[in-house]
N, C-alpha and C positions, 0 to 999 in steps of 0.2 A: 558168629556173633560179632557185630561191630559195636564197639563201645566209644561213645563220645567222651572227650576229656571234660573237666569242669569248665575250661575256657570255651570249648566248642558249645557246651550247653548254654553258657551265658550269652554267647554270640547268637545262638538260635533263638533264645528268649527275646533278645533285643530286636532281632529282625522281625520276629512274629509280632511283637507289640508295635513296632514302627509301621509295618505293613497295615495292620489293623487301623492304627491311628490315621495314617495317610489315606487309606481307602475311605474311612468314615468322613474325613474332611473333604474328600472329592465326591462324596455322595454315592460311593460304591458300597452297597450294603452287604453284610454277611448273609449269603443266601443258604448257608448250611442249615439254618433253623434248628440246630442241635442244642437243646437246653443244657447238655452236659459239658459244653465248651465255654468256660468262663473267659471274660476279658478279651483276649486276643483271638477268640473264635477258632476257626479251623487252622489258622496259622500256628497256634501254640502246639498242635499235634503234628502238622505237616512239615514245618521247617526243620525240626530235629531229624526227621526221617529223610528229608532231602539232603541234609549234611552227611548223614550216615551213608546214604547211597553214593554220594560224591566221594566220600572217603574210601569206600569199598572198591569203587571202579576207577579211582584216580582221575576224576573229571572235575572241572571247575563248577561249583554250585552257583545257583542264581542268588546273589546277595542283594539284588535290587529291591528297593522299598518303594519304588515309584507306583502310584495307584494304577491298578489294573484288575481285570477279572479274567481268570483263566490264563492259559499259555503254558509253555514248556518250562521245566525247571533246570534242564541241562541238555547238553548235546554230546553224543558219543558215536563214533564212526560216521559222522556227518548226518546223523539222524537225531531228531528232537525227542526228548523223553519227559513225560509228566509223571513225577513221582508221587504216589499216593501212600499214605501211612495209616495203619490201624493199630490200635492198642488191644485188639481182640485176637487171640492166637488162631482161631479157626475161621476168621472172617475173610472172605475173598475181596477182590478188588472191586471198588464201586466208583463210577465216574459219571459226571454229567457231561456228555460229549458235545452238547450243543453250545456250551458256554464260550467257545472260542471260534472266531472266524477262521483261524488257521490251527486246526487240531494237531496235536503232536503225532509223530510217527509211531511212537510206542508209549505205553503206560508201564510203570514198574511199581511193585508193591513191596513196601517195607513194613514189618510188624515189630512192635515193641513199644517201650515207654521208659521213662526215667533214664535216658541216655544209653540204653541197650537195645540194639535193633538187629533183626534178622532179615535177610533178603529172601522174598518168596518167589519172585519171578517177573517176567515180562509178558505183555500181550500187545500185539499190534493194534492200532486204533481201529482199522477196518475189521479185524477179527473180533474185537470187543463188541462192535456194533452188529456184526453178522451173527456171532454165536452167543453173545451175552444175553442175559435175561433182563428184560425191562422190569425194574423194581422201583418202589417208592420208599424213600427214607426221609424222615422229617419233612414230609409234605412236598418233596421234589422227586421228579422222575429221573432215573439214570440207568446205566447199564451195569450189571454185576457179573463178574467172572469168578467162579469158584477157584480155590487154590489149585485144584487138579487141572485146570485149563491154562495155567501159567507155565511159561517155559523158562528154564534157568539160563538160556542163552538168548542174546539179542540177535535175531535173524536179519541179515541184510541181503536183499536180493538185488542184483545189478542187471538182470535181463529185462 
């Protein structure tokens, strides 16, 4: 279990709100369509999970608030990682893989809320597309990988 300090939680909240504000000002709309996400939209759930992942794996998190849609949240072993976060303990990883012209090498899933997070695992982008199930959430299609398909290690192949 990774626990964010009060200061880390405040930083995550500020980054989430700032990303949302800047995206809206740049005309980048929240495409999650999730009515349960108030104010800062998906950022309010995602940014704390990204910071918890960075803390766990000792990598530098993406603190940028420049308007954008999609992209990696950090880099580890020279490979890019898009960290997804869920507040539902049995929910697998879900991602819209077409949102970025340069998809990440890996996706990682963090589960939790209120500053307490658990790492669920990694899946390579090509494995998510290959083995993931196409599902629809909040009117958007994406790929879903159940928890059982995630790996606790980031695989790097050099051949």
